[in-house]
C-alpha positions in Angstrom: -32.5 57.7 -44.5 -31.5 59.9 -41.6 -33.7 61.1 -38.7 -33.8 64.6 -40.0 -34.9 63.4 -43.5 -37.8 61.4 -42.1 -38.8 64.2 -39.8 -38.7 66.7 -42.8 -40.7 64.2 -44.9 -43.4 63.8 -42.2 -43.5 67.3 -40.7 -45.9 68.8 -43.3 -48.2 65.8 -43.0 -48.2 66.1 -39.2 -49.0 69.8 -39.4 -51.7 69.2 -42.0 -53.3 66.6 -39.8 -53.1 68.7 -36.7 -54.8 71.6 -38.5 -57.3 69.4 -40.4 -57.8 66.2 -38.5 -60.4 65.0 -41.0 -57.7 64.8 -43.7 -55.9 62.2 -41.7 -58.8 59.7 -41.9 -58.3 57.6 -45.0 -60.1 54.5 -46.1 -57.9 51.7 -47.3 -59.4 49.0 -49.5 -58.7 45.5 -50.6 -60.6 43.7 -53.4 -60.8 40.2 -54.7 -62.9 37.9 -56.8 -63.5 34.1 -56.6 -61.3 32.1 -58.9 -61.0 28.5 -60.2 -61.7 25.8 -57.7 -61.9 27.1 -54.1 -59.7 30.2 -54.5 -60.0 34.0 -54.3 -57.9 36.3 -56.4 -56.8 39.3 -54.3 -55.5 42.5 -55.9 -52.7 43.7 -53.6 -52.2 46.9 -55.6 -48.8 45.5 -56.7 -49.8 42.1 -58.1 -52.6 39.7 -58.0 -52.4 37.0 -55.3 -54.5 33.8 -55.4 -55.6 32.7 -52.0 -57.0 29.3 -51.3 -57.5 26.6 -48.7 -54.7 25.7 -46.4 -53.6 22.1 -46.8 -55.0 21.5 -43.3 -58.5 22.2 -44.7 -58.1 20.3 -48.0 -56.1 22.8 -50.1 -53.2 21.7 -52.3 -50.7 24.2 -50.9 -50.4 26.0 -54.3 -52.5 29.1 -53.4 -51.6 31.5 -50.6 -53.3 30.9 -47.3 -55.2 33.9 -45.9 -53.9 33.1 -42.4 -50.3 33.3 -43.8 -51.2 36.5 -45.5 -52.4 38.0 -42.2 -49.1 37.0 -40.5 -47.2 38.4 -43.5 -49.1 41.7 -43.2 -48.2 41.9 -39.5 -44.5 41.2 -40.3 -44.5 43.8 -43.1 -46.1 46.5 -41.0 -43.9 45.7 -38.0 -40.8 45.8 -40.2 -41.6 49.1 -41.8 -42.6 50.6 -38.5 -39.5 49.3 -36.8 -37.3 50.8 -39.5 -39.1 54.1 -39.4 -39.0 54.4 -35.6 -35.3 53.4 -35.6 -34.6 56.1 -38.1 -36.6 58.7 -36.2 -35.0 58.0 -32.8 -31.5 57.5 -34.4 -31.1 53.8 -33.4 -28.7 52.2 -35.8 -29.9 48.8 -37.1 -27.3 46.9 -39.0 -30.0 44.3 -39.8 -33.3 43.1 -38.5 -35.5 40.1 -39.1 -39.1 40.0 -38.1 -41.1 36.8 -37.9 -44.6 35.9 -36.8 -46.1 32.6 -35.8 -49.8 32.0 -35.2 -51.6 29.0 -33.7 -54.8 27.8 -35.3 -57.1 24.8 -34.4 -58.5 23.8 -37.8 -61.3 21.8 -36.1 -63.0 25.2 -35.7 -63.0 26.4 -39.3 -63.9 22.9 -40.5 -66.9 22.7 -38.1 -65.5 19.5 -36.5 -65.8 21.0 -33.0 -68.0 23.8 -31.8 -65.6 24.2 -28.8 -62.6 24.8 -31.1 -62.2 28.5 -31.9 -62.2 29.8 -35.5 -59.2 31.9 -36.0 -55.8 32.4 -34.4 -55.7 31.8 -30.7 -52.2 33.1 -30.2 -49.8 35.1 -32.4 -46.1 35.6 -31.5 -44.1 38.4 -33.1 -40.3 38.2 -32.9 -37.6 40.7 -33.7 -34.1 39.5 -34.3 -32.0 42.7 -34.2 -28.4 43.2 -35.2 -27.6 46.5 -33.4 -25.1 48.0 -31.0 -27.9 50.0 -29.4 -28.3 49.9 -25.6 -30.9 47.9 -23.8 -32.8 51.2 -23.1 -32.7 52.2 -26.7 -34.0 48.8 -27.8 -36.7 48.9 -25.2 -37.9 52.3 -26.5 -37.6 51.1 -30.1 -39.8 48.1 -29.6 -42.3 50.0 -27.4 -42.7 52.6 -30.1 -42.8 50.1 -32.9 -45.6 48.3 -31.1 -47.4 51.5 -30.5 -47.3 52.7 -34.1 -47.7 49.5 -36.0 -51.2 49.6 -37.5 -51.6 45.9 -38.0 -50.3 45.0 -34.5 -52.6 47.5 -32.9 -55.6 46.3 -35.0 -55.0 42.7 -34.0 -54.2 43.6 -30.4 -57.1 45.9 -29.7 -59.7 44.5 -32.0 -61.7 46.5 -34.4 -65.4 47.0 -35.2 -66.1 44.7 -38.2 -69.3 44.9 -40.2 -70.4 43.0 -43.3 -72.7 43.9 -46.1 -73.7 42.3 -49.4 -75.2 43.1 -52.8 -76.6 40.9 -55.5 -75.8 41.4 -59.2 -77.1 39.5 -62.2 
């Protein structure tokens, strides 16, 4: 895709959202249901994924780990955003690999230590770029990718999170 093609594709949406900001607010949704053993089947919209305990918490390693899935969502969003931004600002990427690593102390989630946090304490996102772009172009590309990556911004800035429940049966 070329820069003019992505601009043409997004221009009517940008105009629509400027004119009617309420149309730009969309609720995304994920659903799952508990499965066999200690698993949860998550409908990704493309295929069903079975998530389970990480081996560090007693899992057998056969089910997807939700922590891995969080990092995968970050990599996916960062990769799509990187590609879109590169196209829009006409930075030629011959190839790019995106990786994320996150540090967890499983004592927290297992209740072994109240001092150990539950959740990631640090996430590192890395881009391995194959490009002839200048350092200034790369700096701009990465700055804009970070700015417009939904998952990065959500993790980086935090988000209001609420829970609710209902009882059936």
